[in-house]
C-alpha positions, 0 to 999 in steps of 0.5 A, spaced: 834 961 151 836 956 156 835 948 154 835 945 161 836 938 162 837 935 169 839 928 171 838 930 178 832 930 183 834 937 185 829 942 182 833 947 178 830 954 176 830 955 169 828 962 170 834 964 174 838 961 169 835 964 163 836 971 167 843 970 168 844 968 161 840 974 158 845 978 163 851 975 160 849 975 153 846 982 153 853 985 155 857 981 150 852 983 145 849 975 144 842 977 145 839 972 140 843 966 142 842 960 147 845 955 151 844 948 153 845 947 161 846 940 163 845 938 170 849 932 172 852 928 178 859 926 180 859 919 176 857 923 169 862 929 170 868 924 172 866 920 165 866 927 161 872 930 164 876 923 163 873 923 156 874 930 154 880 933 158 884 926 160 883 928 167 880 922 171 876 925 176 870 929 177 870 937 176 864 942 178 863 945 171 865 943 163 863 948 158 863 945 150 862 951 145 859 949 139 863 952 133 865 946 129 863 943 122 857 939 125 853 945 128 851 950 123 853 957 124 845 959 124 844 955 130 842 959 136 846 955 141 853 957 142 855 951 147 853 946 152 855 947 160 855 941 164 854 943 172 856 937 177 851 939 182 854 934 187 860 938 187 856 945 188 853 941 194 860 941 197 860 948 199 866 948 203 870 948 197 868 955 195 868 959 201 875 961 199 873 963 193 867 967 196 870 969 202 864 966 206 859 960 206 854 960 200 848 956 199 849 950 194 844 953 189 848 960 189 854 956 187 850 952 182 848 959 178 855 962 179 858 956 176 853 957 170 855 964 169 862 961 169 861 957 164 857 962 160 864 967 161 868 961 158 863 961 152 864 968 150 871 967 150 874 967 157 879 962 160 882 961 167 888 957 165 892 962 168 891 964 176 890 972 174 885 970 169 881 965 174 881 971 179 878 976 173 873 971 172 871 970 179 870 977 180 866 978 173 862 972 175 860 975 182 858 982 179 853 978 174 851 974 181 850 980 185 846 984 180 842 978 177 841 973 181 835 973 185 
């Protein structure tokens, strides 16, 4: 299940997001779980990044796991993923990651997979972990992004 909230004028295909989420969650044995995907622009993402991470600039993706006392364990949602579509549209920033130019929609769904990997336990604070997440993200994209 993917709950999609889109605060932009760009169409986001819920089916593609669901296919990618299902692939990642099936692999990690989280078949009955879901996420909330929120698509925002620079202004909202900057505010979120400042409020929750203390960094007063925009970013491409923020992930918030739901594992606190306010959310019952029986809830099927395991987290929220905020993706900054404006940042994904700056495709030149991602050429070094992919080794070539990719469309902003490819980057958007890659960021979604990246957020899903955070929710299943990966982090990218060390460069080696970041690279591992990129390789894993590209694996899921190559197999399930259509």
